[in-house]
C-alpha positions as CSV (number, residue, x, y, z in Angstrom):
1,M,72.1,121.9,74.6
2,S,75.0,119.4,73.5
3,R,74.5,116.0,72.6
4,R,75.4,113.3,75.0
5,L,78.7,111.2,73.6
6,T,77.5,107.3,73.0
7,D,80.6,105.1,75.1
8,E,82.3,104.2,71.6
9,E,82.9,108.1,71.0
10,I,84.3,109.0,74.5
11,E,86.6,106.1,74.2
12,R,88.0,107.1,70.9
13,Q,88.3,110.6,72.3
14,L,89.8,109.6,75.6
15,A,93.0,108.2,73.5
16,D,94.0,111.5,72.6
17,L,93.6,112.7,76.3
18,T,96.3,110.7,78.1
19,L,95.7,112.9,81.6
20,W,91.9,112.3,81.5
21,T,89.8,108.8,82.7
22,R,86.2,108.3,82.5
23,E,84.3,107.2,85.6
24,G,80.8,107.0,85.3
25,D,79.0,110.1,83.5
26,A,81.8,112.1,83.8
27,I,85.9,112.3,83.0
28,V,88.2,113.0,85.6
29,A,92.4,114.4,85.8
30,D,94.8,114.8,88.6
31,I,97.2,117.0,87.2
32,E,100.3,118.3,89.7
33,A,102.0,121.3,88.6
34,P,105.9,121.5,89.5
35,D,104.8,124.0,92.2
36,F,101.7,125.8,93.8
37,P,102.3,128.5,91.8
38,A,102.0,126.7,88.9
39,A,99.1,125.1,90.1
40,I,97.1,128.0,90.5
41,R,97.8,129.5,87.4
42,I,97.0,126.4,85.5
43,V,93.2,126.8,87.7
44,A,93.5,130.6,86.7
45,E,93.7,129.8,83.0
46,A,91.3,127.2,83.0
47,A,88.4,129.5,84.8
48,E,88.9,132.1,81.6
49,V,87.8,129.2,79.4
50,A,85.5,127.7,81.1
51,E,83.6,131.5,81.0
52,E,84.7,131.5,77.4
53,M,83.0,127.9,77.5
54,N,79.8,128.7,79.5
55,H,80.5,125.3,80.7
56,H,82.4,124.6,84.6
57,P,84.8,121.8,85.6
58,D,84.7,121.0,89.1
59,I,88.2,121.5,90.7
60,D,89.7,120.5,94.1
61,I,93.5,122.2,94.6
62,R,95.3,120.3,96.7
63,W,98.9,122.4,97.2
64,R,100.6,121.6,93.5
65,R,97.9,119.0,92.6
66,T,94.2,119.4,90.9
67,H,92.0,117.1,90.3
68,W,89.4,118.0,87.7
69,L,86.1,116.6,86.9
70,L,84.3,117.3,83.8
71,T,80.6,116.5,82.9
72,T,77.7,118.1,81.5
73,H,75.0,118.2,83.5
74,D,71.7,119.4,81.2
75,A,72.6,116.3,79.2
76,G,73.2,113.9,81.9
77,G,77.2,112.6,80.8
78,L,79.7,113.7,78.6
79,T,79.3,115.9,75.5
80,Q,81.7,117.6,73.6
81,L,82.1,120.7,75.7
82,D,83.8,118.0,78.1
83,I,86.5,116.8,75.4
84,E,87.0,120.2,74.1
85,Q,87.7,121.5,77.8
86,A,89.8,118.7,78.8
87,H,92.1,119.3,75.5
88,R,92.0,122.9,76.5
89,I,93.0,122.2,79.8
90,T,95.8,120.0,79.2
91,E,97.1,122.4,77.1
92,I,97.2,125.0,79.7
93,A,99.0,122.5,82.4
94,R,101.2,121.5,79.4
95,R,102.2,125.4,79.2
96,E,103.0,125.2,82.7
97,G,105.7,122.5,82.9
98,V,103.1,119.4,83.4
99,T,104.4,116.2,81.5
100,V,101.8,115.0,79.3
101,G,102.0,111.5,77.7
102,E,101.7,111.0,74.2
């Protein structure tokens, strides 16, 4: 099981994840794709990453907008797995045309 991150570690790492914010023991993002097919491609590629990592996000799809929630249930909060997955989802979204603040 992954180690739960401290509040300081989470804050520091979220500085590099401009799409993501903390909500309690999770991080969340609303990612708006250019169109519905792009949103589905983001979800499909992120699903492959989730299987590879054996770490599965909660995802809600509404037209071209997707809502993501990451947390590590076994650890009771955020771990490095969540941060790594957020980076990978962000990169997938960027490749599909989502503007990500620098």
